[in-house]
C-alpha positions in Angstrom: -8.1 7.7 5.7 -9.4 8.7 2.8 -6.4 8.5 0.7 -5.9 4.8 1.5 -9.3 3.8 1.3 -9.0 5.8 -2.2 -5.9 3.6 -3.1 -7.6 0.4 -2.2 -10.6 1.4 -4.7 -8.1 2.4 -7.4 -6.5 -1.0 -7.2 -9.7 -3.1 -7.8 -11.8 -0.8 -9.8 -9.6 1.2 -12.5 -7.5 -1.5 -13.7 -7.7 -1.3 -17.5 -7.2 -5.2 -17.7 -9.6 -7.1 -15.4 -9.5 -9.8 -17.5 -6.4 -10.7 -19.0 -5.0 -14.3 -19.1 -4.1 -14.6 -15.3 -1.6 -13.8 -14.0 -1.0 -11.2 -16.6 -2.2 -7.6 -16.1 -1.8 -7.1 -19.9 -4.6 -8.8 -22.0 -3.9 -10.6 -25.3 -6.2 -10.8 -28.3 -7.3 -14.5 -28.0 -10.9 -15.2 -28.3 -13.0 -18.5 -27.1 -14.6 -18.9 -30.6 -18.1 -18.9 -31.6 -20.7 -20.7 -28.7 -17.7 -21.6 -26.1 -17.3 -20.6 -22.8 -14.1 -20.0 -20.4 -14.6 -19.5 -16.5 -11.7 -18.1 -14.9 -11.0 -18.2 -11.0 -8.4 -15.8 -9.4 -7.2 -14.5 -6.1 -4.4 -12.0 -5.0 -2.9 -11.3 -1.8 -1.3 -8.2 -1.5 1.0 -6.2 1.1 1.9 -2.6 1.3 3.8 -0.6 4.0 5.0 2.8 4.3 5.7 5.8 6.5 3.7 8.6 7.0 4.7 12.0 9.4 7.0 9.2 11.3 3.7 6.8 11.5 4.1 3.3 10.1 1.0 2.2 7.7 0.7 -1.5 6.8 -1.9 -2.1 4.1 -3.0 -5.9 3.4 -5.7 -6.9 0.8 -7.1 -10.1 -0.6 -9.4 -10.4 -3.6 -11.2 -13.5 -4.9 -12.7 -13.1 -8.3 -14.4 -15.0 -11.3 -15.0 -14.0 -14.9 -17.0 -15.6 -17.5 -16.0 -15.6 -20.9 -18.7 -16.4 -24.0 -17.8 -16.4 -27.7 -20.7 -14.4 -29.1 -19.3 -14.9 -32.5 -15.5 -16.2 -33.7 -14.4 -12.4 -33.3 -16.4 -11.1 -30.6 -16.3 -12.5 -26.5 -18.5 -11.3 -23.8 -16.9 -11.2 -20.5 -18.7 -10.5 -17.2 -16.7 -10.8 -14.1 -17.6 -10.1 -10.0 -15.1 -10.3 -7.2 -15.2 -10.4 -3.3 -12.3 -8.1 -1.4 -10.9 -7.8 2.0 -8.8 -4.9 2.8 -7.2 -3.9 6.2 -5.1 -0.9 7.5 -2.9 -0.7 10.7 -1.2 2.9 11.6 1.1 2.3 14.3 0.1 -1.1 14.9 -3.7 -0.4 15.5 -6.4 -1.4 13.1 -8.0 1.6 11.6 -9.9 -0.1 8.8 -11.2 -3.6 8.3 -13.6 -3.9 5.4 -14.6 -6.7 3.2 -17.6 -7.6 0.5 -18.4 -7.8 -3.1 -16.9 -5.2 -5.5 -18.5 -3.5 -8.6 -19.3 -5.8 -11.6 -17.5 -5.7 -14.9 -18.9 -6.3 -18.3 -16.4 -6.3 -21.4 -16.7 -6.8 -25.0 -13.4 -8.0 -26.5 -13.9 -7.5 -30.4 -11.0 -8.8 -32.9 -10.5 -5.9 -35.5 -7.5 -7.4 -37.3 -5.5 -10.6 -37.5 -2.7 -11.7 -40.2 -1.4 -15.5 -39.8 1.3 -14.7 -41.9 2.7 -12.0 -39.5 1.5 -13.3 -36.2 0.2 -10.1 -35.5 -3.6 -9.2 -34.3 -5.3 -6.1 -32.9 -8.5 -6.4 -30.7 -10.7 -3.3 -29.0 -12.2 -3.8 -25.6 -15.0 -1.4 -24.3 -15.7 -2.1 -20.8 -18.4 -1.1 -18.2 -18.3 -0.9 -14.5 -21.7 -1.5 -12.7 -21.9 0.0 -9.1 -22.6 -3.4 -7.2 -20.1 -2.6 -4.7 -20.7 -0.8 -0.9 -19.3 2.7 -2.0 -19.4 3.6 1.9 -17.0 1.0 2.4 -14.7 1.6 0.0 -15.7 -1.4 -2.2 -17.6 0.1 -5.2 -17.4 3.5 -7.2 -20.9 4.3 -6.5 -21.5 5.3 -10.4 -21.5 3.5 -13.5 -18.2 4.0 -15.4 -16.8 3.0 -18.5 -13.4 2.9 -20.3 -11.6 1.1 -23.3 -8.5 -0.8 -24.2 -6.6 -1.1 -27.6 -4.8 -4.8 -27.4 -1.9 -5.9 -30.1 -0.6 -9.5 -29.7 2.5 -10.8 -31.8 2.5 -14.6 -31.9 5.9 -16.4 -32.9 7.5 -20.1 -32.2 9.1 -19.0 -29.0 5.8 -17.5 -27.5 4.2 -14.2 -27.5 4.3 -10.2 -27.1 1.4 -8.5 -26.1 0.9 -4.5 -25.5 -2.3 -2.6 -24.0 -3.3 1.2 -24.1 -6.1 1.5 -22.1 -8.5 4.5 -20.6 -11.3 4.3 -17.8 -13.7 7.1 -16.7 -13.6 7.4 -12.9 -16.8 9.0 -12.2 -16.3 11.0 -8.9 -17.3 14.6 -7.8 -14.0 14.4 -5.3 -11.7 17.5 -6.5 -9.0 15.8 -5.2 -9.4 12.7 -7.5 -8.6 12.6 -11.2 -11.3 11.3 -13.6 -9.1 10.2 -16.5 -7.2 7.3 -15.9 -4.7 5.7 -18.5 -3.1 2.5 -18.4 0.1 1.4 -20.9 1.7 -2.2 -20.2 3.3 -5.0 -22.3 3.9 -8.4 -21.6 5.8 -11.4 -23.0 5.0 -15.3 -22.8 7.7 -17.6 -23.2 7.4 -21.3 -24.1 9.7 -22.9 -21.8 9.1 -26.7 -22.2 5.9 -28.4 -23.1 2.9 -26.9 -21.4 4.8 -24.6 -19.4 5.1 -21.0 -20.0 7.0 -18.5 -18.3 5.5 -14.9 -18.3 6.9 -11.2 -17.6 4.6 -7.9 -17.2 5.4 -4.3 -16.7 3.3 -1.4 -16.8 2.2 1.9 -15.5 -1.2 3.8 -14.8 -2.3 7.2 -13.8 -2.6 8.1 -10.2 -5.8 8.9 -9.3 -4.7 11.4 -6.5 -4.5 14.8 -7.9 -1.9 15.9 -5.3 0.6 13.3 -6.7 2.6 13.5 -9.8 4.2 9.8 -9.4 2.3 7.1 -11.3 1.9 3.5 -10.0 4.5 1.1 -12.2 4.6 -2.5 -11.6 6.8 -5.6 -12.6 5.4 -8.9 -12.7 6.6 -12.6 -13.1 5.2 -15.9 -13.1 4.2 -19.5 -15.1 1.2 -20.7 -16.6 1.0 -24.5 -16.5 -1.4 -26.1 -19.0 -2.5 -29.3 -17.1 -4.9 -30.1 -20.1 -6.2 -28.8 -23.3 -8.8 -27.1 -21.3 -7.4 -26.4 -18.2 -4.6 -23.8 -16.9 -3.4 -23.1 -13.5 -1.2 -20.1 -12.8 1.3 -18.7 -10.3 2.6 -14.8 -10.0 4.1 -12.1 -8.0 3.6 -8.6 -9.0 6.1 -6.0 -7.7 6.3 -2.2 -7.1 8.8 -0.1 -9.3 8.2 3.1 -7.3 6.4 4.0 -4.1 2.8 4.5 -5.6 2.5 1.1 -6.5 1.5 -1.5 -3.9 4.6 -3.2 -2.5 3.9 -6.9 -3.2 0.8 -8.9 -4.7 1.1 -12.9 -4.9 -1.4 -14.1 -7.6 -3.1 -17.8 -8.3 -5.6 -18.7 -10.5 -7.3 -21.2 -12.9 -8.9 -21.1 -16.1 -11.4 -23.7 -17.7 -12.4 -23.6 -21.3 -15.6 -26.0 -22.3 
């Protein structure tokens, strides 16, 4: 049971890019601008099935989250996020875990370090802090203050954009079976399909927090973003596993409003 709870915790707590442009996992260097706000309302519904020692294990989860971004300056954004999670495990058709509640609060700063209009390249640094607001006993929080940092690179062109992330987060735990140092690497592309519609493709890999596993979760994600207006985006996405360490499927839906 501890194994599955830890995997659930890792899914929501140790993603290096909690507040990327939904449905992407990979973040971009875009900022709000001084004095401007953005609010994101996102949800995800995941399913994972495995067979352990001949016993069928089915995990289902759902997450609803909100993130508020504020342009402190033209080159620095402050991002605050909080989410609610639900998680159920069935072993051999019998419910063995059913938990729900608020997760840990996230605090991030996105700082633009380099930008070239001529080349379309930009680089940003995003330090992050996870505040233990979730219930650790239910597997909804880490129970400790933790932090991390992500390097973000974006290349803009007429056809779309290419993004790359390299992130690190510290998993504060005394569990000898859990890794403390979590790395994340991912790339994503946005393609201007027509008018206000963009297609997105994303792939990445992250350190498996279980010391006993040499397989690190890897994913492939596809989706679309539709600009309803200049200040409102709607999005859909499907995230799929590239190996057994990753959750089989996660359906993603969200919106972003700027003001």
